[in-house]
Structure formats: C-alpha cells, structure tokens
Biopython code that builds the backbone (N, CA, C, O; Angstrom):
import numpy as np
from Bio.PDB.StructureBuilder import StructureBuilder

atoms = [
    (1, "MET", "N", (116.655, 163.257, 137.232)),
    (1, "MET", "CA", (117.117, 162.740, 135.959)),
    (1, "MET", "C", (118.550, 163.177, 135.679)),
    (1, "MET", "O", (119.374, 162.380, 135.230)),
    (2, "LEU", "N", (118.837, 164.428, 135.944)),
    (2, "LEU", "CA", (120.175, 164.947, 135.722)),
    (2, "LEU", "C", (121.173, 164.283, 136.655)),
    (2, "LEU", "O", (122.311, 164.024, 136.262)),
    (3, "ASN", "N", (120.774, 164.013, 137.853)),
    (3, "ASN", "CA", (121.637, 163.415, 138.840)),
    (3, "ASN", "C", (122.028, 161.987, 138.436)),
    (3, "ASN", "O", (123.168, 161.576, 138.651)),
    (4, "ARG", "N", (121.107, 161.244, 137.862)),
    (4, "ARG", "CA", (121.381, 159.883, 137.444)),
    (4, "ARG", "C", (122.341, 159.858, 136.261)),
    (4, "ARG", "O", (123.225, 159.002, 136.216)),
    (5, "SER", "N", (122.194, 160.762, 135.312)),
    (5, "SER", "CA", (123.094, 160.787, 134.154)),
    (5, "SER", "C", (124.514, 161.163, 134.574)),
    (5, "SER", "O", (125.484, 160.653, 134.013)),
    (6, "VAL", "N", (124.636, 162.045, 135.551)),
    (6, "VAL", "CA", (125.968, 162.398, 136.054)),
    (6, "VAL", "C", (126.606, 161.191, 136.726)),
    (6, "VAL", "O", (127.806, 160.966, 136.569)),
    (7, "THR", "N", (125.843, 160.426, 137.457)),
    (7, "THR", "CA", (126.353, 159.231, 138.119)),
    (7, "THR", "C", (126.813, 158.198, 137.098)),
    (7, "THR", "O", (127.864, 157.577, 137.259)),
    (8, "ILE", "N", (126.027, 158.021, 136.061)),
    (8, "ILE", "CA", (126.400, 157.068, 135.013)),
    (8, "ILE", "C", (127.670, 157.518, 134.308)),
    (8, "ILE", "O", (128.543, 156.694, 134.034)),
    (9, "ARG", "N", (127.792, 158.797, 134.012)),
    (9, "ARG", "CA", (128.995, 159.317, 133.359)),
    (9, "ARG", "C", (130.223, 159.143, 134.245)),
    (9, "ARG", "O", (131.295, 158.771, 133.767)),
    (10, "MET", "N", (130.064, 159.408, 135.514)),
    (10, "MET", "CA", (131.192, 159.243, 136.437)),
    (10, "MET", "C", (131.616, 157.778, 136.538)),
    (10, "MET", "O", (132.809, 157.478, 136.592)),
    (11, "ALA", "N", (130.636, 156.864, 136.565)),
    (11, "ALA", "CA", (130.948, 155.438, 136.622)),
    (11, "ALA", "C", (131.673, 154.994, 135.365)),
    (11, "ALA", "O", (132.623, 154.215, 135.437)),
    (12, "CYS", "N", (131.231, 155.485, 134.208)),
    (12, "CYS", "CA", (131.903, 155.155, 132.950)),
    (12, "CYS", "C", (133.314, 155.715, 132.920)),
    (12, "CYS", "O", (134.242, 155.043, 132.471)),
    (13, "LEU", "N", (133.478, 156.935, 133.391)),
    (13, "LEU", "CA", (134.795, 157.559, 133.427)),
    (13, "LEU", "C", (135.745, 156.809, 134.346)),
    (13, "LEU", "O", (136.920, 156.640, 134.022)),
    (14, "ILE", "N", (135.249, 156.364, 135.478)),
    (14, "ILE", "CA", (136.075, 155.584, 136.394)),
    (14, "ILE", "C", (136.465, 154.254, 135.775)),
    (14, "ILE", "O", (137.615, 153.832, 135.898)),
    (15, "CYS", "N", (135.530, 153.585, 135.113)),
    (15, "CYS", "CA", (135.830, 152.300, 134.463)),
    (15, "CYS", "C", (136.867, 152.470, 133.359)),
    (15, "CYS", "O", (137.796, 151.668, 133.256)),
    (16, "ILE", "N", (136.722, 153.493, 132.540)),
    (16, "ILE", "CA", (137.670, 153.739, 131.453)),
    (16, "ILE", "C", (139.049, 154.052, 132.018)),
    (16, "ILE", "O", (140.054, 153.564, 131.500)),
    (17, "SER", "N", (139.110, 154.855, 133.066)),
    (17, "SER", "CA", (140.415, 155.182, 133.640)),
    (17, "SER", "C", (141.065, 153.955, 134.275)),
    (17, "SER", "O", (142.287, 153.818, 134.226)),
    (18, "MET", "N", (140.279, 153.065, 134.865)),
    (18, "MET", "CA", (140.839, 151.838, 135.436)),
    (18, "MET", "C", (141.378, 150.920, 134.349)),
    (18, "MET", "O", (142.428, 150.302, 134.525)),
    (19, "ILE", "N", (140.673, 150.824, 133.232)),
    (19, "ILE", "CA", (141.129, 149.991, 132.121)),
    (19, "ILE", "C", (142.416, 150.545, 131.530)),
    (19, "ILE", "O", (143.356, 149.793, 131.270)),
    (20, "LEU", "N", (142.465, 151.848, 131.317)),
    (20, "LEU", "CA", (143.675, 152.453, 130.767)),
    (20, "LEU", "C", (144.847, 152.333, 131.728)),
    (20, "LEU", "O", (145.981, 152.139, 131.288)),
    (21, "ASN", "N", (144.607, 152.441, 133.002)),
    (21, "ASN", "CA", (145.663, 152.302, 133.990)),
    (21, "ASN", "C", (146.191, 150.877, 134.034)),
    (21, "ASN", "O", (147.391, 150.673, 134.220)),
    (22, "ALA", "N", (145.318, 149.885, 133.867)),
    (22, "ALA", "CA", (145.745, 148.485, 133.893)),
    (22, "ALA", "C", (146.597, 148.143, 132.678)),
    (22, "ALA", "O", (147.504, 147.317, 132.774)),
    (23, "CYS", "N", (146.320, 148.762, 131.546)),
    (23, "CYS", "CA", (147.065, 148.456, 130.324)),
    (23, "CYS", "C", (148.346, 149.273, 130.182)),
    (23, "CYS", "O", (149.180, 148.957, 129.333)),
    (24, "SER", "N", (148.515, 150.294, 130.975)),
    (24, "SER", "CA", (149.649, 151.188, 130.768)),
    (24, "SER", "C", (150.950, 150.662, 131.341)),
    (24, "SER", "O", (152.020, 151.025, 130.851)),
    (25, "SER", "N", (150.898, 149.831, 132.346)),
    (25, "SER", "CA", (152.136, 149.422, 133.009)),
    (25, "SER", "C", (152.485, 147.965, 132.735)),
    (25, "SER", "O", (152.824, 147.232, 133.664)),
    (26, "LEU", "N", (152.411, 147.539, 131.506)),
    (26, "LEU", "CA", (152.792, 146.177, 131.165)),
    (26, "LEU", "C", (154.307, 146.094, 131.069)),
    (26, "LEU", "O", (154.921, 146.717, 130.203)),
    (27, "GLN", "N", (154.893, 145.333, 131.953)),
    (27, "GLN", "CA", (156.328, 145.126, 131.943)),
    (27, "GLN", "C", (156.601, 143.752, 132.536)),
    (27, "GLN", "O", (155.803, 143.243, 133.324)),
    (28, "PRO", "N", (157.716, 143.154, 132.164)),
    (28, "PRO", "CA", (157.998, 141.826, 132.723)),
    (28, "PRO", "C", (158.284, 141.916, 134.217)),
    (28, "PRO", "O", (159.024, 142.788, 134.674)),
    (29, "TRP", "N", (157.690, 141.008, 134.958)),
    (29, "TRP", "CA", (157.902, 140.989, 136.396)),
    (29, "TRP", "C", (159.205, 140.298, 136.750)),
    (29, "TRP", "O", (159.785, 140.572, 137.801)),
    (30, "VAL", "N", (159.669, 139.412, 135.893)),
    (30, "VAL", "CA", (160.905, 138.686, 136.149)),
    (30, "VAL", "C", (162.040, 139.455, 135.491)),
    (30, "VAL", "O", (162.021, 139.707, 134.286)),
    (31, "LYS", "N", (163.006, 139.814, 136.279)),
    (31, "LYS", "CA", (164.170, 140.545, 135.766)),
    (31, "LYS", "C", (165.059, 139.592, 134.973)),
    (31, "LYS", "O", (165.035, 138.385, 135.213)),
    (32, "PRO", "N", (165.841, 140.118, 134.031)),
    (32, "PRO", "CA", (166.699, 139.243, 133.229)),
    (32, "PRO", "C", (167.671, 138.398, 134.048)),
    (32, "PRO", "O", (167.967, 137.265, 133.669)),
    (33, "TYR", "N", (168.164, 138.924, 135.148)),
    (33, "TYR", "CA", (169.102, 138.151, 135.962)),
    (33, "TYR", "C", (168.394, 137.116, 136.835)),
    (33, "TYR", "O", (169.056, 136.263, 137.427)),
    (34, "GLU", "N", (167.068, 137.170, 136.929)),
    (34, "GLU", "CA", (166.314, 136.188, 137.691)),
    (34, "GLU", "C", (165.801, 135.048, 136.814)),
    (34, "GLU", "O", (165.263, 134.069, 137.331)),
    (35, "ARG", "N", (165.955, 135.157, 135.529)),
    (35, "ARG", "CA", (165.409, 134.141, 134.622)),
    (35, "ARG", "C", (166.169, 132.829, 134.676)),
    (35, "ARG", "O", (165.620, 131.786, 134.322)),
    (36, "ALA", "N", (167.419, 132.860, 135.109)),
    (36, "ALA", "CA", (168.173, 131.616, 135.236)),
    (36, "ALA", "C", (167.552, 130.716, 136.299)),
    (36, "ALA", "O", (167.533, 129.495, 136.142)),
    (37, "ALA", "N", (167.047, 131.303, 137.372)),
    (37, "ALA", "CA", (166.403, 130.508, 138.420)),
    (37, "ALA", "C", (165.073, 129.936, 137.933)),
    (37, "ALA", "O", (164.668, 128.857, 138.365)),
    (38, "MET", "N", (164.397, 130.645, 137.045)),
    (38, "MET", "CA", (163.122, 130.160, 136.530)),
    (38, "MET", "C", (163.311, 129.020, 135.542)),
    (38, "MET", "O", (162.381, 128.247, 135.311)),
    (39, "ALA", "N", (164.493, 128.900, 134.956)),
    (39, "ALA", "CA", (164.767, 127.839, 133.989)),
    (39, "ALA", "C", (165.317, 126.586, 134.664)),
    (39, "ALA", "O", (165.806, 125.684, 133.983)),
    (40, "ASP", "N", (165.245, 126.519, 135.965)),
    (40, "ASP", "CA", (165.729, 125.370, 136.707)),
    (40, "ASP", "C", (164.862, 124.152, 136.391)),
    (40, "ASP", "O", (163.688, 124.294, 136.048)),
    (41, "GLU", "N", (165.436, 122.970, 136.505)),
    (41, "GLU", "CA", (164.705, 121.742, 136.187)),
    (41, "GLU", "C", (163.508, 121.535, 137.108)),
    (41, "GLU", "O", (162.506, 120.947, 136.703)),
    (42, "ILE", "N", (163.609, 122.010, 138.328)),
    (42, "ILE", "CA", (162.507, 121.815, 139.261)),
    (42, "ILE", "C", (161.281, 122.632, 138.857)),
    (42, "ILE", "O", (160.169, 122.333, 139.292)),
    (43, "MET", "N", (161.474, 123.667, 138.022)),
    (43, "MET", "CA", (160.362, 124.490, 137.550)),
    (43, "MET", "C", (159.703, 123.903, 136.305)),
    (43, "MET", "O", (158.746, 124.476, 135.784)),
    (44, "SER", "N", (160.197, 122.788, 135.834)),
    (44, "SER", "CA", (159.659, 122.154, 134.633)),
    (44, "SER", "C", (158.292, 121.542, 134.915)),
    (44, "SER", "O", (158.017, 121.103, 136.032)),
    (45, "ALA", "N", (157.447, 121.517, 133.902)),
    (45, "ALA", "CA", (156.113, 120.930, 134.055)),
    (45, "ALA", "C", (156.171, 119.410, 134.066)),
    (45, "ALA", "O", (155.265, 118.760, 134.588)),
    (46, "ASP", "N", (157.238, 118.830, 133.489)),
    (46, "ASP", "CA", (157.385, 117.380, 133.455)),
    (46, "ASP", "C", (158.012, 116.893, 134.755)),
    (46, "ASP", "O", (159.016, 117.434, 135.217)),
    (47, "ARG", "N", (157.408, 115.870, 135.330)),
    (47, "ARG", "CA", (158.010, 115.291, 136.532)),
    (47, "ARG", "C", (159.239, 114.475, 136.170)),
    (47, "ARG", "O", (160.232, 114.481, 136.899)),
    (48, "ASN", "N", (159.175, 113.779, 135.057)),
    (48, "ASN", "CA", (160.296, 112.968, 134.623)),
    (48, "ASN", "C", (160.513, 113.215, 133.130)),
    (48, "ASN", "O", (159.767, 112.684, 132.307)),
    (49, "PRO", "N", (161.523, 114.014, 132.767)),
    (49, "PRO", "CA", (161.727, 114.342, 131.352)),
    (49, "PRO", "C", (162.048, 113.133, 130.479)),
    (49, "PRO", "O", (161.728, 113.134, 129.290)),
    (50, "ALA", "N", (162.678, 112.095, 131.051)),
    (50, "ALA", "CA", (162.997, 110.906, 130.259)),
    (50, "ALA", "C", (161.725, 110.188, 129.839)),
    (50, "ALA", "O", (161.600, 109.755, 128.694)),
    (51, "ILE", "N", (160.789, 110.061, 130.759)),
    (51, "ILE", "CA", (159.523, 109.400, 130.424)),
    (51, "ILE", "C", (158.727, 110.236, 129.422)),
    (51, "ILE", "O", (158.089, 109.690, 128.521)),
    (52, "SER", "N", (158.765, 111.563, 129.580)),
    (52, "SER", "CA", (158.059, 112.436, 128.640)),
    (52, "SER", "C", (158.646, 112.332, 127.240)),
    (52, "SER", "O", (157.908, 112.309, 126.255)),
    (53, "ALA", "N", (159.974, 112.269, 127.149)),
    (53, "ALA", "CA", (160.617, 112.123, 125.838)),
    (53, "ALA", "C", (160.234, 110.785, 125.204)),
    (53, "ALA", "O", (160.003, 110.710, 123.997)),
    (54, "TYR", "N", (160.167, 109.734, 126.017)),
    (54, "TYR", "CA", (159.787, 108.418, 125.510)),
    (54, "TYR", "C", (158.347, 108.413, 125.010)),
    (54, "TYR", "O", (158.071, 107.903, 123.923)),
    (55, "THR", "N", (157.435, 108.970, 125.784)),
    (55, "THR", "CA", (156.034, 108.979, 125.349)),
    (55, "THR", "C", (155.841, 109.886, 124.131)),
    (55, "THR", "O", (155.004, 109.597, 123.276)),
    (56, "ASP", "N", (156.605, 110.981, 124.042)),
    (56, "ASP", "CA", (156.536, 111.815, 122.838)),
    (56, "ASP", "C", (157.031, 111.047, 121.616)),
    (56, "ASP", "O", (156.464, 111.169, 120.530)),
    (57, "HIS", "N", (158.093, 110.253, 121.793)),
    (57, "HIS", "CA", (158.604, 109.446, 120.676)),
    (57, "HIS", "C", (157.570, 108.411, 120.252)),
    (57, "HIS", "O", (157.352, 108.205, 119.058)),
    (58, "ILE", "N", (156.934, 107.761, 121.217)),
    (58, "ILE", "CA", (155.911, 106.765, 120.888)),
    (58, "ILE", "C", (154.748, 107.420, 120.152)),
    (58, "ILE", "O", (154.230, 106.857, 119.188)),
    (59, "ARG", "N", (154.334, 108.608, 120.598)),
    (59, "ARG", "CA", (153.241, 109.323, 119.940)),
    (59, "ARG", "C", (153.628, 109.704, 118.506)),
    (59, "ARG", "O", (152.817, 109.586, 117.587)),
    (60, "GLU", "N", (154.880, 110.163, 118.321)),
    (60, "GLU", "CA", (155.328, 110.532, 116.973)),
    (60, "GLU", "C", (155.333, 109.331, 116.046)),
    (60, "GLU", "O", (154.941, 109.439, 114.884)),
    (61, "VAL", "N", (155.780, 108.175, 116.556)),
    (61, "VAL", "CA", (155.811, 106.968, 115.730)),
    (61, "VAL", "C", (154.389, 106.524, 115.404)),
    (61, "VAL", "O", (154.098, 106.158, 114.265)),
    (62, "ARG", "N", (153.511, 106.557, 116.390)),
    (62, "ARG", "CA", (152.137, 106.103, 116.180)),
    (62, "ARG", "C", (151.375, 107.027, 115.238)),
    (62, "ARG", "O", (150.644, 106.554, 114.367)),
    (63, "GLU", "N", (151.536, 108.338, 115.400)),
    (63, "GLU", "CA", (150.812, 109.298, 114.577)),
    (63, "GLU", "C", (151.462, 109.501, 113.214)),
    (63, "GLU", "O", (150.801, 109.943, 112.274)),
    (64, "GLY", "N", (152.727, 109.189, 113.101)),
    (64, "GLY", "CA", (153.425, 109.392, 111.828)),
    (64, "GLY", "C", (153.803, 110.837, 111.594)),
    (64, "GLY", "O", (154.034, 111.239, 110.454)),
    (65, "ALA", "N", (153.871, 111.627, 112.657)),
    (65, "ALA", "CA", (154.219, 113.039, 112.535)),
    (65, "ALA", "C", (155.323, 113.355, 113.517)),
    (65, "ALA", "O", (155.241, 113.011, 114.696)),
    (66, "HIS", "N", (156.347, 114.007, 113.027)),
    (66, "HIS", "CA", (157.469, 114.379, 113.885)),
    (66, "HIS", "C", (157.314, 115.821, 114.336)),
    (66, "HIS", "O", (156.951, 116.681, 113.533)),
    (67, "GLY", "N", (157.581, 116.103, 115.606)),
    (67, "GLY", "CA", (157.532, 117.455, 116.104)),
    (67, "GLY", "C", (156.147, 117.979, 116.372)),
    (67, "GLY", "O", (155.927, 119.188, 116.313)),
    (68, "ALA", "N", (155.212, 117.113, 116.662)),
    (68, "ALA", "CA", (153.844, 117.545, 116.880)),
    (68, "ALA", "C", (153.614, 118.081, 118.287)),
    (68, "ALA", "O", (152.500, 118.486, 118.619)),
    (69, "THR", "N", (154.640, 118.088, 119.107)),
    (69, "THR", "CA", (154.480, 118.542, 120.485)),
    (69, "THR", "C", (155.064, 119.926, 120.676)),
    (69, "THR", "O", (155.764, 120.157, 121.662)),
    (70, "GLY", "N", (154.806, 120.847, 119.778)),
    (70, "GLY", "CA", (155.232, 122.219, 119.968)),
    (70, "GLY", "C", (156.305, 122.678, 118.997)),
    (70, "GLY", "O", (156.847, 123.771, 119.164)),
    (71, "GLY", "N", (156.620, 121.906, 118.018)),
    (71, "GLY", "CA", (157.605, 122.331, 117.030)),
    (71, "GLY", "C", (157.035, 123.370, 116.095)),
    (71, "GLY", "O", (155.830, 123.397, 115.846)),
    (72, "ALA", "N", (157.897, 124.226, 115.577)),
    (72, "ALA", "CA", (157.442, 125.268, 114.666)),
    (72, "ALA", "C", (157.236, 124.678, 113.275)),
    (72, "ALA", "O", (158.021, 123.843, 112.826)),
    (73, "GLY", "N", (156.217, 125.100, 112.623)),
    (73, "GLY", "CA", (155.951, 124.635, 111.278)),
    (73, "GLY", "C", (154.753, 125.361, 110.703)),
    (73, "GLY", "O", (154.014, 126.043, 111.414)),
    (74, "GLY", "N", (154.577, 125.202, 109.410)),
    (74, "GLY", "CA", (153.498, 125.922, 108.763)),
    (74, "GLY", "C", (152.204, 125.145, 108.659)),
    (74, "GLY", "O", (151.240, 125.642, 108.076)),
    (75, "GLY", "N", (152.150, 123.951, 109.201)),
    (75, "GLY", "CA", (150.944, 123.154, 109.111)),
    (75, "GLY", "C", (150.908, 122.260, 107.890)),
    (75, "GLY", "O", (149.958, 121.500, 107.700)),
    (76, "CYS", "N", (151.944, 122.345, 107.055)),
    (76, "CYS", "CA", (151.965, 121.537, 105.835)),
    (76, "CYS", "C", (152.721, 120.234, 106.042)),
    (76, "CYS", "O", (152.803, 119.419, 105.123)),
    (77, "GLY", "N", (153.274, 120.023, 107.228)),
    (77, "GLY", "CA", (154.017, 118.799, 107.506)),
    (77, "GLY", "C", (155.515, 118.984, 107.416)),
    (77, "GLY", "O", (156.269, 118.070, 107.747)),
    (78, "CYS", "N", (155.964, 120.152, 106.974)),
    (78, "CYS", "CA", (157.407, 120.373, 106.903)),
    (78, "CYS", "C", (157.916, 120.956, 108.217)),
    (78, "CYS", "O", (157.178, 121.627, 108.937)),
    (79, "LEU", "N", (159.161, 120.698, 108.514)),
    (79, "LEU", "CA", (159.737, 121.196, 109.774)),
    (79, "LEU", "C", (160.465, 122.432, 109.543)),
    (79, "LEU", "O", (161.021, 123.005, 110.480)),
]
sb = StructureBuilder()
sb.init_structure("model")
sb.init_model(0)
sb.init_chain("A")
sb.init_seg("    ")
for serial, (resi, resn, name, xyz) in enumerate(atoms, 1):
    if name == "N":
        sb.init_residue(resn, " ", resi, " ")
    sb.init_atom(name, np.array(xyz, "f"), 0.0, 1.0, " ", f" {name:<3s}", serial, name[0])
structure = sb.get_structure()
C-alpha cells in the first residue's frame, strides 16, 4: 500500500514539473529581424488578394455591414 502511494505521488510530481517547465519558457520563436520574411505575400492565406477583396466587398454589400471580416469594433455596428 505504501509503495503504491509513493508511485502515485512521484507520477503527480513529474506531471506537475513537466507542466511548469512547459509554461516557463514562452518566448517568440520568430526574431524581430525575421518577421519581414514572414510578412511576404507568398505567406498570405489568400491565393489571390484581388479576388478576396472583391468577394469581401460583395459580402459587405449583401450583408449591409462594413468591416465584418476582422475589423475592430464593439459589436454595436460602429467602426
């Protein structure tokens, strides 16, 4: 009985230490001087930005809401 409780405690201690170790080293992997390469057009999610802008405009006209594709706002309809 004593042996099993020691095993459980050790397993819990190992799990807690692994969780704390995973949370302790949060830092950006991309250096500031490497961010220019990440902002390249080829890294964009849109294959064709002109077509995406057109379809966003059509959606805004149809829905009657401007900036519904990620614009900041309070949810009240103001920009």
